[in-house]
C-alpha positions as CSV (number, residue, x, y, z in Angstrom):
1,M,65.6,95.9,95.5
2,T,68.7,97.7,94.1
3,E,72.1,96.5,94.9
4,A,72.8,99.7,96.9
5,D,69.7,99.1,99.0
6,A,70.7,95.4,99.5
7,R,74.2,96.6,100.6
8,R,72.6,99.0,103.2
9,V,70.4,96.2,104.5
10,F,73.4,93.8,104.7
11,H,75.5,96.3,106.7
12,D,72.5,97.2,109.0
13,M,72.0,93.5,109.6
14,L,75.7,93.0,110.4
15,A,75.4,95.4,113.3
16,L,72.0,94.1,114.4
17,C,72.9,90.4,114.2
18,D,76.1,91.0,116.1
19,V,74.0,92.3,119.0
20,L,71.2,89.7,118.7
21,G,73.4,86.7,117.9
22,R,71.4,86.0,114.7
23,D,72.7,84.7,111.3
24,V,73.3,87.6,109.0
25,R,72.4,85.7,105.8
26,E,69.1,84.5,107.2
27,A,68.2,88.0,108.4
28,C,69.0,89.6,105.0
29,I,66.9,87.0,103.2
30,E,64.0,87.7,105.6
31,A,64.5,91.4,104.8
32,G,64.0,90.8,101.1
33,V,67.6,90.7,99.8
34,P,67.8,88.2,96.8
35,A,70.1,85.3,97.6
36,A,72.3,85.8,94.5
37,M,72.8,89.5,95.2
38,L,73.5,88.7,98.9
39,D,76.1,86.1,98.0
40,R,77.9,88.7,95.8
41,I,77.7,91.3,98.6
42,M,79.0,88.9,101.2
43,R,81.9,87.9,98.9
44,D,82.8,91.6,98.4
45,H,82.6,92.3,102.1
46,A,84.7,89.2,103.0
47,A,87.4,90.3,100.5
48,A,87.4,93.9,101.8
49,T,87.6,92.8,105.4
50,A,90.5,90.4,104.6
51,A,92.4,93.1,102.8
52,T,91.9,95.5,105.8
53,T,92.9,92.7,108.2
54,R,96.2,92.2,106.3
55,C,96.8,96.0,106.6
56,I,96.0,95.9,110.3
57,M,98.4,93.0,110.9
58,D,101.3,94.7,109.1
59,P,103.6,95.9,111.9
60,A,104.8,98.8,109.6
61,V,101.2,100.1,109.6
62,M,100.1,99.8,113.2
63,P,100.7,101.9,115.1
64,V,101.3,104.9,112.9
65,T,104.5,106.8,113.7
66,G,104.3,110.4,114.6
67,P,103.2,112.4,117.6
68,A,100.5,110.8,119.6
69,P,99.5,111.2,123.3
70,R,101.0,108.7,125.7
71,R,98.8,106.4,127.6
72,G,99.0,103.5,130.0
73,R,102.6,102.2,130.5
74,G,104.1,104.3,127.7
75,Q,102.0,102.8,124.9
76,Q,100.9,105.0,122.0
77,P,97.5,104.6,120.6
78,G,97.4,102.9,117.2
79,F,95.6,104.0,114.1
80,L,93.5,101.4,112.1
81,C,94.2,101.6,108.4
82,L,91.0,101.4,106.3
83,G,92.0,100.5,102.7
84,Q,90.4,101.7,99.6
85,K,88.3,98.5,99.0
86,L,86.7,98.8,102.4
87,T,85.9,102.6,102.2
88,G,85.2,103.0,98.4
89,L,87.4,106.1,98.6
90,P,90.5,106.8,96.4
91,M,92.6,107.3,99.5
92,I,93.4,105.5,102.7
93,V,91.6,106.5,105.9
94,W,93.0,106.0,109.4
95,V,90.7,105.7,112.4
96,M,91.6,105.5,116.1
97,Q,89.9,105.3,119.5
98,S,89.8,108.3,121.8
99,T,92.2,109.0,124.6
100,A,92.1,111.7,127.2
101,A,94.3,114.0,125.2
102,N,93.1,113.8,121.7
103,G,89.9,115.9,121.9
104,S,87.1,115.8,119.4
105,P,86.6,112.8,117.1
106,Y,88.5,112.7,113.9
107,L,90.0,110.6,111.1
108,R,93.4,110.8,109.5
109,V,93.3,110.8,105.7
110,Q,96.2,109.9,103.4
111,C,96.2,112.9,101.0
112,D,97.5,110.9,98.0
113,H,95.9,108.0,96.2
114,S,98.6,105.5,96.8
115,P,97.4,102.1,97.8
116,A,100.4,101.8,100.2
117,P,99.6,103.1,103.7
118,R,101.9,106.0,104.8
119,A,101.6,108.1,107.9
120,D,103.3,111.2,106.5
121,G,101.3,113.9,104.6
122,S,98.0,113.0,106.2
123,A,95.1,115.4,107.0
124,R,93.0,115.3,110.1
125,V,89.2,115.5,109.4
126,S,86.5,115.9,112.0
127,L,83.7,113.3,112.3
128,E,81.2,116.1,112.7
129,V,78.4,116.7,110.2
130,P,79.3,118.5,108.1
131,A,82.9,117.2,108.1
132,A,85.7,119.8,108.2
133,Q,89.4,119.5,107.7
134,I,91.3,120.3,110.9
135,D,94.9,120.3,109.7
136,G,97.3,118.8,107.2
137,P,97.8,119.4,103.5
138,P,94.8,121.0,101.8
139,M,92.4,118.4,100.3
140,A,91.0,118.8,96.8
141,P,87.2,119.0,96.7
142,A,87.2,115.9,94.5
143,D,88.7,114.0,97.5
144,F,87.0,115.8,100.3
145,L,83.4,115.5,99.1
146,P,83.4,111.7,98.8
147,L,85.2,111.6,102.2
148,A,82.4,113.7,103.7
149,A,79.8,111.3,102.3
150,F,81.7,108.4,103.8
151,I,81.7,110.1,107.2
152,R,78.0,110.9,106.9
153,T,77.2,107.3,106.0
154,N,79.4,105.7,108.6
155,R,79.3,108.3,111.4
156,G,77.5,106.0,113.9
157,A,80.0,103.2,113.5
158,L,83.0,105.5,113.5
159,L,81.9,107.3,116.6
160,E,81.1,104.1,118.4
161,H,84.6,102.9,117.7
162,W,86.1,106.3,118.7
163,N,84.2,106.1,122.0
164,R,85.5,102.6,122.6
165,G,82.0,101.1,122.3
166,A,83.0,98.9,119.4
167,S,85.9,96.5,118.7
168,T,87.9,96.8,115.6
169,M,86.1,93.8,114.0
170,R,82.7,95.2,114.9
171,L,83.7,98.5,113.2
172,L,84.9,96.6,110.1
173,R,81.6,94.7,109.9
174,R,79.5,97.9,110.2
175,L,81.3,100.1,107.6
176,V,79.4,100.8,104.4
177,P,81.8,101.6,101.5
178,L,80.9,104.2,99.0
179,R,79.9,102.9,95.6
């Protein structure tokens, strides 16, 4: 089994075990993932999740400033910052959950390769297949093509989160970074 196959099995098992209440490590070993490879994958995943959690907890990051539809008692929906380690992309990706006013599912993408999250200068990209840029600064093909592959790979998890069917932690567990 290649490491890429093992990573896919691991991320599939994360979602499945979350629903069934099973131990992820045990399920991956039963699926044929070598223990040493699994340990490395689990360490990488834990580090990426921890980095993203730090990003989420940063009050300067959540919620993103800028125009957003109002909801509830004047609250604005927040964007979740997905760092470069979690996505495997050279740029930061922002996801959110749907509201009545924000239409079709999309991501916000920071158009530069800075590791520091910034809300300005971001592009909106649809979660449709094939992905399409909706607005914002034009993205270079070298940035857009890997982003489209990330969307294709993670579309189910991203849409489940968008439709409020998955918590933030469930989304983070299900994401498969590009390698």
